[in-house]
VEXBA-533702 format. One line per 8 residues: number of its first residue (from 1); their letters; for each residue x, y, z of N, C-alpha, C. Coordinates in Angstrom, 1 decimal. Each point is the difference from the previous one (the first is absolute). Example, Ala and Ser with C-alpha at 12.3 -4.5 7.8 and 13.67 -1.06 7.14 Angstrom:
% VEXBA-533702
1> as> 13.2,-5.7,7.8,-0.9,1.2,0.0,0.9,1.2,0.0 ~ -0.4,1.1,-0.7,0.9,1.1,0.0,-0.8,1.1,0.8
% end
This chain:
% VEXBA-533702
1> merglvvr> -142.1,-18.1,1.8,0.8,0.7,-1.0,1.2,-0.9,-0.3 ~ 0.2,-0.2,-1.3,1.1,-0.7,-0.5,1.0,0.9,-0.7 ~ 1.3,-0.4,0.2,1.0,0.8,-0.7,0.9,-1.0,-0.7 ~ 0.6,0.4,-1.1,0.9,-0.9,-0.7,0.2,0.5,-1.4 ~ 0.7,-0.8,-0.7,0.3,0.3,-1.4,-0.4,-1.1,-0.9 ~ -0.8,0.2,-1.0,-0.4,-1.1,-0.9,0.9,0.0,-1.2 ~ 0.7,-1.1,-0.1,0.9,-0.2,-1.1,-0.7,-0.7,-1.2 ~ 0.0,0.6,-1.1,-0.6,-0.6,-1.2,1.0,-0.2,-1.2
9> dpavlerr> 1.2,0.4,0.2,1.0,-0.2,-1.0,0.3,-1.5,-0.2 ~ -0.3,-0.6,-1.1,0.3,-1.4,-0.2,1.4,-0.4,0.2 ~ 1.0,0.8,-0.4,1.4,-0.3,0.2,0.3,-0.1,1.5 ~ -0.5,0.9,0.8,0.3,0.0,1.4,-0.7,-1.2,0.7 ~ -1.2,-0.3,-0.4,-0.7,-1.2,0.5,0.7,-1.3,-0.4 ~ 0.5,-0.1,-1.2,0.7,-1.2,-0.4,1.3,-0.1,0.8 ~ 0.7,1.0,0.2,1.3,-0.1,0.8,-0.4,-0.3,1.5 ~ -1.0,0.5,0.5,-0.4,-0.4,1.4,-0.4,-1.4,0.1
17> aliravmc> -0.6,-0.6,-1.1,-0.3,-1.4,0.0,1.2,-0.9,0.0 ~ 1.1,0.5,-0.8,1.2,-0.7,0.0,0.7,0.0,1.3 ~ 0.0,1.2,0.7,0.6,0.1,1.3,-0.7,-0.9,1.0 ~ -1.3,0.0,-0.1,-0.9,-0.8,0.9,0.4,-1.5,-0.2 ~ 0.1,-0.4,-1.3,0.3,-1.4,-0.3,1.4,-0.4,0.7 ~ 1.0,0.8,-0.2,1.3,-0.3,0.7,-0.2,-0.1,1.5 ~ -0.6,1.0,0.6,-0.1,0.0,1.4,-0.9,-1.0,0.6 ~ -1.1,-0.4,-0.7,-1.0,-0.9,0.6,0.2,-1.4,-0.5
25> diqvelnl> 0.2,-0.2,-1.3,0.1,-1.3,-0.6,1.4,-0.5,-0.1 ~ 1.0,0.8,0.3,1.4,-0.3,-0.1,0.5,-0.3,-1.4 ~ -0.8,0.3,-0.9,0.4,-0.1,-1.4,-0.8,0.9,-0.9 ~ 0.5,0.3,-1.2,-0.7,0.9,-0.9,0.2,-0.5,-1.4 ~ -1.0,0.2,-0.8,0.1,-0.4,-1.5,-0.2,1.4,-0.7 ~ 0.9,0.2,-1.0,-0.2,1.2,-0.7,0.3,-0.1,-1.5 ~ -0.5,0.9,-0.8,0.2,0.0,-1.4,1.4,0.6,-0.3 ~ 0.9,-0.7,-0.6,1.4,0.4,-0.2,0.1,1.2,-1.0
33> krfppewl> -0.9,0.1,-0.9,0.0,1.1,-0.9,-0.4,1.3,0.6 ~ -0.8,-0.1,1.0,-0.5,1.3,0.7,0.9,0.4,1.1 ~ 0.8,-0.9,0.6,0.8,0.3,1.1,1.5,-0.4,-0.1 ~ 0.7,0.4,-1.1,1.4,-0.5,-0.2,0.9,0.6,1.1 ~ -0.1,1.3,0.4,1.0,0.4,1.1,-0.2,-0.7,1.3 ~ -1.3,-0.3,0.3,-0.3,-0.7,1.2,0.6,-1.5,0.0 ~ -0.1,-0.6,-1.2,0.5,-1.3,-0.2,1.5,-0.1,0.2 ~ 0.7,1.1,-0.5,1.4,0.1,0.1,0.4,0.1,1.5
41> alqelald> -0.8,0.8,0.7,0.3,0.2,1.5,-0.2,-1.3,0.7 ~ -1.0,-0.8,-0.4,-0.3,-1.3,0.6,1.2,-0.9,-0.3 ~ 0.5,0.1,-1.2,1.2,-0.9,-0.3,1.2,0.3,0.9 ~ 0.2,1.3,0.3,1.1,0.3,1.0,-0.3,-0.6,1.4 ~ -1.3,0.1,0.4,-0.3,-0.6,1.3,0.1,-1.5,0.0 ~ -0.2,-0.6,-1.2,0.1,-1.5,-0.1,1.5,-0.4,0.1 ~ 0.9,0.9,-0.5,1.4,-0.3,0.2,0.4,0.0,1.5 ~ -0.7,0.7,0.8,0.2,0.1,1.4,-0.7,-1.1,0.8
49> glvelsea> -0.8,-0.8,-0.8,-0.8,-1.1,0.7,-1.2,0.4,0.7 ~ -0.5,1.2,-0.3,-1.2,0.5,0.6,-1.3,-0.4,-0.7 ~ 0.1,-0.3,-1.3,-1.2,-0.4,-0.8,0.5,-1.1,-0.9 ~ -1.0,-0.9,-0.4,0.2,-1.0,-1.1,-0.8,0.4,-1.1 ~ 0.6,0.1,-1.2,-0.7,0.4,-1.2,-0.3,-1.1,-1.0 ~ -1.1,0.1,-0.7,-0.3,-0.9,-1.1,-0.7,0.8,-1.0 ~ 0.1,-0.3,-1.3,-0.8,0.7,-1.0,-0.4,-1.0,-1.1 ~ -1.2,0.3,-0.5,-0.6,-0.8,-1.1,-1.0,0.8,-0.7
57> rgrgmarv> 0.0,0.0,-1.4,-0.9,0.7,-0.8,-0.3,1.4,0.3 ~ 1.1,0.8,0.3,-0.1,1.4,0.2,-0.4,0.4,1.4 ~ -0.2,-1.0,0.9,-0.4,0.2,1.4,1.2,-0.4,0.9 ~ 0.2,0.8,1.0,1.0,-0.3,1.0,-0.6,-0.3,1.3 ~ 0.6,-0.9,0.7,-0.4,-0.3,1.4,1.2,0.2,0.9 ~ -0.3,0.7,1.1,1.0,0.2,1.0,-0.5,-0.5,1.3 ~ 0.7,-1.0,0.6,-0.4,-0.5,1.3,1.1,0.4,1.0 ~ -0.5,0.6,1.1,0.9,0.4,1.1,0.6,-1.2,0.7
65> tlpgrwli> 1.3,-0.1,0.2,0.6,-1.1,0.7,-0.1,0.3,1.5 ~ 0.3,-1.1,0.8,-0.1,0.2,1.4,0.9,1.1,0.5 ~ 1.3,0.1,-0.4,0.8,1.1,0.4,-0.5,1.4,-0.5 ~ -0.7,0.0,-1.2,-0.6,1.2,-0.5,-1.1,0.5,0.8 ~ -0.7,-0.8,0.8,-1.1,0.4,0.8,0.4,1.1,1.0 ~ 1.3,-0.1,0.4,0.5,1.0,1.0,0.1,1.4,-0.7 ~ 0.1,0.0,-1.3,0.1,1.3,-0.8,-1.2,0.1,-0.9 ~ -1.2,-0.4,0.3,-1.1,0.0,-0.8,-0.4,1.4,-0.5
73> rtiaavfd> 0.2,1.0,0.9,-0.3,1.4,-0.4,0.9,0.5,-1.1 ~ 1.2,-0.5,0.0,1.0,0.4,-1.0,-0.4,-0.6,-1.3 ~ -0.5,-1.2,0.0,-0.4,-0.7,-1.2,-1.3,0.7,-0.6 ~ -0.9,0.3,0.9,-1.3,0.6,-0.4,0.3,1.4,-0.6 ~ 1.0,0.7,0.5,0.3,1.3,-0.4,0.5,0.1,-1.4 ~ 0.3,-1.1,-0.6,0.3,-0.1,-1.5,-1.1,0.6,-0.8 ~ -1.2,-0.2,0.5,-1.2,0.4,-0.8,-0.6,1.3,0.4 ~ 0.7,0.7,0.9,-0.4,1.3,0.5,0.8,1.1,-0.7
81> peqarras> -0.5,0.8,-0.9,0.8,1.0,-0.7,0.4,1.1,1.0 ~ -0.7,0.2,1.0,0.3,1.1,1.0,1.4,-0.4,0.7 ~ 0.2,-1.3,0.2,1.2,-0.4,0.7,1.2,0.4,-0.9 ~ -0.1,-0.2,-1.3,1.1,0.4,-0.9,0.3,1.5,0.0 ~ -1.1,0.8,0.2,0.2,1.4,0.0,0.6,0.5,1.3 ~ -0.3,-0.8,1.1,0.5,0.4,1.3,1.4,-0.5,0.3 ~ 0.5,-0.9,-0.8,1.3,-0.5,0.2,1.1,1.1,0.1 ~ 0.8,0.0,1.0,1.0,1.1,0.2,1.4,-0.5,-0.4
89> gsrll> 0.1,-1.0,-0.7,1.4,-0.5,-0.4,0.4,-1.2,0.9 ~ -0.6,-0.2,1.1,0.3,-1.2,0.8,-1.0,-1.1,-0.4 ~ 0.5,-1.2,0.2,-0.9,-1.1,-0.3,0.4,-1.1,0.9 ~ -0.9,-1.0,0.1,0.2,-1.1,0.9,1.1,-0.9,-0.5 ~ 0.9,-0.3,0.8,1.2,-0.9,-0.4,-0.2,-1.3,0.5
% end
């Protein structure tokens, strides 16, 4: 007997792939026209030295820096809409 939930929503699957890329490949490439709020959040993390950003032809690349690896879950959370809903006013400083 198997239990579980089958996710078929393309938006959810795409975001899971982005999170997986950050967590496993330590980098993620994304379409800047589809994810502008996420790109802005990554720019804030870049100011803190957690990611290095580059962009070309409407595509953005974010690479997690060595110090950023300590906070990889925070970086991956940029792509999780549930994290934004759960935020209670406090954030990582």
